[in-house]
N, C-alpha and C positions, 0 to 999 in steps of 0.2 A: 698248567696249574694255575688256579685262580689266586690272585693276590688278595689276601684278606687283610692286608695292612696290619701285620702283627706289631705289637709294641716290643721294641728291642730291649735286651737286658741292660741293666744299669751297672754292670760289673766294670771294673777298670780295664779289663782286657778288651772290651769293645769300645771303650772311650766314649760311652754315651752318658748323657746327663740323667739325673734322677727323674726329671719331668720332661720327657722327650716331646717333640712336635710330630703330630701325625701328618701323613701326606694329604695334600688337598684333594678333595673329591671333585669330580667334574661338576656336580650339582651344588657345590658349596658356594656360598656368597663371597664375593671378593672382599678382601680385607680393606678397611678404610685407611687411607693414607692421611697422616696428620698434615694439616695446612696451617701455616702461620699467617693469621689475618693481617692485612695492612689497611691503612687509610688511603683510599683512592679518590682523588678529587674528581668531580664530574667533568671539569675542563680537560683533564688528561684522558678520560675515557671517550670524550666527544668524537674525535676522529674515527675511532673504531666503531662507535655506534652509528655514525653517519654512513660509513662504508657498508655496514651490515643492514641497517634498517632502511635507509633511503635508497642507496644504489642497488642493493640486492633484492629487497622486498617491497620497494615503493611505499614505505611508511615514513611518517614524520613523528619524531619523538619529542615530547614536551620536556621542559626543564625539570619539573617535579619527577617525571618518570626517569629521566637521566640520573637524578640524584639517588633514586631508589635502586637503579641498576648498578650504579657505582658502588654503593654500600654492599650490595649482594656480591658483586664480582670481587671486591676487595676482601670480603669475608671468606668466600669459598674457593677462590683461585689463588690468593696470596701473591707472592712476588713473581710467580710464573705466568701472570695474566697476559704479559706482552711477549716474552721470549718464546714461550711454548705455545702461544696462540690459544690459550684457554678461554680468554674473554670473548674472542670472536666466535668460538663454538657455542659458548653459553648464550650469547646474544642471538645467534642464529636459531637456537632452539626456542628462545623466548619469542622471536618474531613468528616462527611457525606456529607456536601455540596460540599467539594472539590472533592469527588469521583463522585457525581452526575454531577458535571460540567465537568467531563472528565479530571481532573488534573492528573499529573504524580505521581510517587512514591515519589519524592522529593517535599515537599510543599514549594514553593517559588513563588514570584510574577512573572507572565509572563511565567509560565511553564505549559501551557495547560489550566489553569483556573486563575481567578482573585481573589486573596485572599482579596483584598480591597473590591471588589464587594460583596463577601460573608459576610464580616464583616458589610458592610453597610446594607445589607438585615437583618442580624441578629440583628443589633442595633434597627431596627424598630419593632422587635418582642420581645423585652426584657422589663420586668417590675420587679423592685425590685431585679435585678441581676439574674432573672430567665427567661427562654425562654418560651413565651406564643405562642402556635401554632395557636390559633384562632384569633390572633390580626391582625388588618387591617394594611396593608403596602402599599396599592395602593396610588399613588400620586393623582389620581383623587378623591379618597374618602377623602384624607386629605384636598384637595382644597374645596370639598363640605362641610366639617365640618367648615372650616374657613369662607366660604361665607354665610353659613346658621346657625347662632348661635342658633336660636331657635329650630333647628332640629338636634342638635349635637349628640343625641343618636340614631338617625335613620340610618339604613344601606341601602345604595343604591345597594350593591352587596352582594353576599354570602361570608361567611368567607372563606379565603384561607388558607389551611394548609401550614406549613412551608416547608414541603418536596416539595410541588408543586411550591412554590416561588423560591426555590433554584434550581429546575430542569432546565437544559438548554433547549434551544429552540429545539423542536422536541421530547423531553423526555416526555412531558405531554400527548402527543397522545398515547404513549405506555401504559400508565397506564389504558386506557380505552379499554376493550376487543372488543368493537364494533366500534373502531375508523376506521378500514379498514377491509373489508370483502373479499378482493381479493389479491392474491400475487403481482399483477402488481402495486399495490399501493406502494410497497416497492422497485420498480426498480428505480435506479438512475444512470445516466450517468454523469461522472465527466470529464470535459476537463482537459488537461494537464496544462493549465494556471490557473485553479482553485484549483489544488492540493496544500495543504499547503507546503510551502518551509521550510523544516526541515534540520538542520545541526547538526552534531554530535559534542557535546562538550567533548573534551578529558579529561579535568580536572574533570568535574562532571559525566562523563560516562553516558551521557544522551542526548537525542535529544531536540533541542529547535528551536523555530521559528526564521527564519532570520529576522533581524530588518530592513535591507535596503529595499527600495521600488524597485520592479523589473522594469527593463527597457530594451529596445532593444539595447541601446547604453551604456552599463555599463563601468566603468573604467577597465583598463587592469588587475588590481589585482583580479578581479572576475574570470578571466580565470584560474589563479593559484588556487583560492579557489575551482573551479570546480573539479580539480583532487585531491586536498587535502582532500576534503570531501569524495570523492570516496575511497581514501586510508584509511581514518579513519574508514569508515564503514566496509571495508574488514578486516582491522587490528583487530578491536574489535570483529568482528565475528570469526576471526581465533583464537584469544586467548581463546575463550570460547569452542573451540573444545576439545574433550577428549584427543586427541594426544598431546595437549600443556598444559595439566594439570598435576601438580606434584602429585604423589600418596601420600596417607596419611599413608600407612602402610610401614614403613622402614624395618622391619624384612623380609617381603616378597620380597623386592628388593635385600636383601643381599643373598638370596638363589638362585638368578637367575645367569645365565652365564654372563660373561662380554659382549658378543655380543648383548644380549637382554637387558642389563642394561640401555643402552642409551635410548631405546624406553620406558622402564618402568618408567624412570625418567621424561619423557615428553620432547618434542622437544622445543628448544629455538630459537627465532629469534635473529639474530645479525644485528644491524643497520649498514649501509654501512660505516659510518664514523668510526666505531669501528674496521674496518679491518686493518687500518694503524698500521704498526709495528707487524703484526701477520702473517708473511710470512710462507707458507706451512701448515697452519692450515685449518681444515675443518669447514664449517659454513653453516647455513641455513638462507637465506635472502628472504625478501618479498619486491617486488618493481614493478614499472611500466616498462614494456618492451617498449623500444623505439629505434629509429634509430638516430645515431649521424650525424652531418653534413658530416662526412667523410665516412658515409655508414656503420659503424660498429654498431652491436647490443649493447645496454647498458641497464642497469637496474637502476632505481632511486627510492629513498624513500625520506622521509622528511629531512634526514641528508646529502644526497649527491647522486652521481651516479658513476657507475663504468662500464668499458667495460666488455663484456661477450665473453667467448670462448666456443662455444657449439659444437665443432668438435667431441667430444667424449661423448656427452650427449644424453640421451634418454628421450622421453616423457612418463610420468607415468599417467595413464596406456597407453600401447602402442596403438597408433592410436585411442585414446579415446576422444580427443577433439582437437580443433584448438587453437593454440597459436599465436597471431598476435600482432604487435605493437599497443599500446593503452590498452592492457590487463595487469592486475596484475598477477604476477607469483611467485611461490615458486621455488627457485633454490637452490639445494644442491650441494656444490662443494668445491674447494680449492682455497685459495687466494694466488696469486703470486705477489710479489712486482715488481716494474718497472725495477729495475736494474738486476733482474733475468730473464727478458724476452729478448731473443736474436733473431734478425732477424724478428721482428714482429713490426707492426705499432700500435698495441694495447697498450693502457696505455701511450701514448706519450703526453697527454694533462693534465698532473697532475696539479691540482689546478685551472684549467680554468673552470669557470662556476660551481664550486662545485664538479668537477670530482675528484675521488680518483685515485692516480697513481697506475699503475699495472693493472692486469686483474684477473677476477674471472673465473676460469675454472669449468664449470658446469659438474656434473656427471649425474644428473637427474633434470627434470624440469616438473612442472605441474601447473594447476590453483589452486586457494584456494578452499578448500572443501566447499560445499554448506551446508546451515543450514536450517532445516525444519521450516515451519511456526509455528508449535506448540512450538518449542524450542525458537524461537525469541520472541514470545508473552508470554512465560511462562505458556503454557497450559498443562494440564495433558494428556499425551499420553494414559494412561490406560483407560481414559474415552472417547477416540476417539475425543478429542478436545471439548467435551461438557462442561468441567469445567476448571477453571483457578486455577493454584496453587498459593499459597500465597507468594512465594519467587521467585526471578529471573524473567527475561524476561522483555519485553517492552509492556506489555498488557495495560498500562494506557495511551499510546500515541495514539493520533488520527492521523493516517498517511494520511487519505484521506478526512477528514472533515465530516465523517458520524458517528462519535462516536468511542470510543476506545473499545477494546475487553472486558475489564473488566467492563466498564460502561454500555454498551448496548448489549454485546454479549449474556448473559443469557436470557434477556428479548426478544430479537429478535429471538432466537432459540425457545422460548416458543410460540411465534406468528407463526413461521414457522411450528411447530408441530401441531398447531391448524388448519391451513389452507391447508397444503399439506399432501399428503400421505407419510407415512413412507416407507423406502426402503424395509423392510422385513415384514411389517404388512399392515393391511387394515385401511383406514381412510375414513372420510366422502367424498363422491363425487369421490373418486379415482383420485384425482388431481395429476398432474405432473407439473414439471417446466422444459421445454426444450428450447434450443436455437439452431436455424439453422444458420450456418455460411457459407456464400457464398463469395468466393474469386475471385479477378480479374474479376469484372463484367464490361467488355468492352462494353459500350453501342453503340459504333460505329461499332460493329460487329453484323450483322443481326441474326446470329445463337444464340446470347446471349438472345434475346427476346424469341425465341422458347424454349431455355433451362429454362428461368425463368418461362414461362408458364407451363412447365412440372413439375418443383419443386412446384409451387404454386398449381397445380392441384392435386399432390400427397397429400398435406396437407389439401386441401379444401374438399377432399372426406372423411377425417377422422372425428371422433366425436370431439366435442369441447375440451374435456379434453386431447385428444391425440395430439392436434395441438401445435406447438411451440408458446410460449408466446412472444418470441423475435426473430426477423430476423436481422442478421448483414450482411450488404453488404459492402465489402471493394473494394477500387479502385486498380489499376487505372480504372477510368470510361471511359477513352479513351486510345487508344493504342499509340497515339502521343501527345506530349505536346501541351497545348493550348497556342498558341502565335499568335499574329495578324500580322505575317510577314512570309516571306520565303515560302509562299504557304501552310502553316500549317492551321489546323482548328482554328477558332477564337471563340470568346465568343458567337456569334449568333448560330453557329453550335452546340456548347456545350449545350446551353439552349434547342435546339431542341431535343437533345438526351434525356434529362430528361423529356421533354414534351412527348416523345414517351414512356418513362418508366411509366409516369402517366397513359397513356392509358392502358398499360398492367396491372397495379395495379388495375385500375377501374373495370376490369373484375372479380375481386375476392373481392367483398365488405365484405364478412364475415371475411376474413383474416385481412382486414384493420380495422374492428371494434373490433377485439379481440386480436390484436398483436401490439407490439411496433417494429418499423423498425428503425435501427440505420445505418447511412451511415458514413463510415470512408474514407477519401480521400487518394490518392497516390501522387507520385511525379509529375505525369503528369496533375494533376487537378489544377484549378486556386486557388489562384492567384500566388502561388510560381513558377509555371511552366512558368509564363510570363517572368521571368528573369533567371531561371535556365535551361530552354529549355529541361526539362526532366531529368537533372542530379540530383545528390543528393542535395536536398534543406535543409536548416537548420531545425532542429527539436527541439522542437515540432512545428508543423505547424497548422494553424487555419483551421476551418471547411470550407466547400464549401460555398461561399457567398450566401445569401438569394436571390440574383438576379436570380439564376438559379433554385431555388427549389420551386417557387410559385405554379406551376401546380401540383407537387406531393402533396404539402400540401392541395391544393384544392381537390384533389381526396380523401384524408382522411376526410376532412370536409364533403364532399358529402356522404361518406359512414356512418359517424357517425350521420348524420342528420336523417338517416332512423331508428336509434335505439330509443327505449323507455327507457329513463333513470330511470323511476320509477319501471321497472320490474327487473332490475339487479343492483347490487352494483359494478359491474366491471367498471373500468375507460375506457373511450373511447380510441380507437387506436390512435397512433400518430407516426409521423416521426421525428426523432432526428438526427440532423447533428452535428457531434462532431469533435474533433481535432484528430490528429495523432501524438503520441499515445493518448489513453484515457483509462479510467477505468469504468467498469460496476459493480455496487454493487447491491446485492439482500439481503434484510433483514439486512441492515446496514453492519457491519463488518463480518457477517457470510460467505457470498460468495463474493469474490473479484476476478474479471476477468479483466486481462490486455489485451488490444487490441493494436496491432502494425502491421502496413503494411510497409514492407521493404524488399528489395532484399538482405537479410543479408547473405544467404548462398554463393552467388557468391562473395560477398565482403570478406568473410572469406577465400575462396579458393585463391583469388588473393593476399591477404596480409599475409597469414599465414606463419610462419617460417617453413622451410623444413629442418629437421634433417636427414642427410644421414648416420647416424651411424647405423651399422649393428645390428638389433634387436636380432639375435641369439647370437652373442658374448656378447651383453649387458646382456642377461638373464643368461649367464654362469658366469658372475662376481658375487662375493659375496659382495655386497654393501648394507649395511643396511641404506637406505635413508628414510627421513621423508615423502616426497611426495608419495612414494609407499604405505605407510600405511594409509595415511590420506585422500586420494581422490579416493576411490573405488566407481564406479558408482552403484547406487541403483535404478534400474528400476522396474516397476511393471510387474510381469510375465504375469498377465492376459492381460494387455494392450499390452505388447510386442507380445504375441501370436495373439492378435486381429489385430495388425498392420501387422504381417506377413501374415495372411490370406487375408487381404485387398490388400496388395501389390501383392500377387499372383493373385488376380483377375485382377489387372491392367496389370501386366507384365507376359507373358507366360514363360519367362526364369526364373528359380528359382534363378540363380546366380544374375540376375539383381534385383530381389526382395530382396535378402539378402543384396545386396549392398545398396539398398534404405533404408533398416532398419538401417544399420550401419551408414549411412550418417545422418539419422534423429536423432539417439541417439547422434551422434557427435555434431550436431548442438544444440540440447537441452542442453547438458552438457556444451558446450562452453558458452552459454548465461546465464544459471542459476548460474553457478559457479562464474561468474563475478558479478552477481547481478545487471546488467545494460543492458538496451535495445540497447545501442550503445557503445560497448567497443572498440572504434576506435579512432585514432588521429583526431583532429578537421580538419586537412587538408583532411582527407578521408571521414569523415561524420560530417559536421558542426552541432554544437549544440548551441542553445541560452544559453549563460552562466548563466543567472539568473534563468533559468528554467531547469537546469540540474537535479535537484532533482526529477522532474517528471518522469525521465527515470529510477529511481532506482527500482529494484525488491527486496527490503528489507523492511519488511519481504516478503517472497515469497507469491505471490497471490495463491489463491486456483486453478486458471486456467489461462492459457496464450494462447491467440490466436495470433500466429506468422504467419501472412499471408504473405507467400513467394511464389510467383507463379513459381519461378525457381526450387523449391524443390518439391519432390513427396508428395502427401497428407499423413499425418500420425496423429496418436493419441498416445501419450506416456506419462506415468507418471514417473516423476523423483523427488525423495525426497518429495513426497506428492503433487507436483504441476503438474497438468495435462496440457500438452502442445499440442495444436492442430494446424495443418496447412491444410486449405481447398484446397490449390493448386489453379489451374485454374478452373473456372466454366466450361469452354468448352475447353478440352485439344486439342492441336494442332495435326494435322496429324492423327487423329483417326476417327472412325465412329461417327455419331452424338451422343455424350455422354455428360451427365452433371454429375458433381461430387461436393459434398459439405459435410460438417460435421454437424452431429446432436449431440448436447451435452446435457446430462442429468445432471442437476444441483445437484440433491439429491445424485446420485451415484458418481458424479464427474468423469464421464467417457464420452468420445466422440466416435463416430463411423463414419467412412467414408462411405458415401452412394453414389450410382451410379445408374443412370437410362438412358435409351435410349429415344430419342425424334425424 
């Protein structure tokens, strides 16, 4: 017999009340137990918070956050916060919600997650001081209950677990294994204007989001902040280097010779302002290399600037990198006061503009050492980056807006392992993830279309799993700047070039259906070329306007219309027009590829400092300097050999090939050591002040596409970052040849490919 829960009689014989209580249904909501709020001091809650946040979840809680949590616990847990363990359970849920929201190591309002939003969500899931995971928190359901009193116990939606409520947007899809069945679902192109604007807080030693709204016409103080932020990032990175760490074992130091004692104790940086009154002493300084109005080299930090004398200095390592104004450098040398300098114009501006009187005589100079991506994010090197350590690093920071390494990295790697073939093993389908990079695609050159047809034909004849999933085409898409005067090509001609490209793409519908095409503009492309006439325009720069790209998009739409969406879970092919520079991410924070189109090698050659000091005599000196020990290049032998073979294929002279390899290494080291895509003065390479953080290469990306047509094609790995330059698609003055780079995402290795057409 089915129990229909009848209402019993109210007669005295049954002893029932006039208003009886119905039996609770299994789907009924739990009744709310009344809690008497108390005033809980933060100091009383601190031991419980330390045990939960720090010891259990490796988080640090600020004083303001502790005050907020004490108020919340006292209000919702009452006097049972300690005896019944209610506070510890609540704090544990808050810590889990903070991690799922991508918050940082320091729990504070506005540091990667919203503590108030987490507490508001948690408040709706509490009953009697305890967290109820199956409780409704939807605003629509609450509205339904208030508008329909007679159906208050009926549920319009399924119960939502607390973990799903606290998960940030995009995190819920990861929980479902069938949410995406193809790797191209996880491809995301991030424009430079959409990258989070992060600044390094020196006091808290952490990155935080800039509060000011970005604009193209900011106040002049933002220009100073641009270089201050660059200095703070380089400085904190340098202080974590092993050469600047003090050893823990004092007895081992005492057994060393006096010459090696300085290195064993760790190098120390001296602020420029502290050089005053220390004539004839040796120091190691870090600062911005610049040129004074009088034409002399100076170095500046946050405390001041001083003139440099590099007549007897040498670059460490010799000819290993370019050092130009606008770069941060480490200089080891001796300070000489102004009155001790005779017959020299250096040091004559004491006290003017923060300048320190005297001159700093450099003995050796180099760029700051680079830091590997695993070290910056606190990842475990022994596990090849597959796991994250519990101490150190910046793994909780979402640098690109795709999720932090600690919050989403392990889940995304699991998804990658499910869909893609492992490098050393076999997996389902034999899937690969490849990227084809084509540089300097000049559409006003008729040979370019023949070269494109040859490249597309090579991949069109392969089986589907061997084709590239992504094609990256970088400008300049025309050889001369697009301006409507002086007899140059105008906007009408420019649109016709892309219309011709759409005709070429339409001949390969299979590639359009199964690939993503990314277009990155150059300095000659509209609209910046309209006022720069092909000169260095401010970066970052916007994508090519949609006015010129309609025919190309129409070609993709026509190809995708021939596909049957019910037969495959693969997303349709698409054309993405992005900014310069931009970021390409695959599987969230797992694969980060930076893309930048710039003639950076020529700019470095023109502006680099030329030290004429004899290298042989410098090597004969017995000088124990910090830069010589801290900045040794670490290139991948496998990639270097590969680059050598490819250069030999291009150049018949082995000396020329060897010179191309050295130039490529020099370029890669110069850029990655600075941790910035544009380490130049604003007069040489303009930068939009409020978007300067989008040029940062910290932490290092997994790969960098440095499209420089003036440099020879190369593929080199330096400190774990694989740098590729496709060069020119059609080299000048040679036989009909096409060259490009094919990048294997799983192996993190690229290869320069060449074909005749």
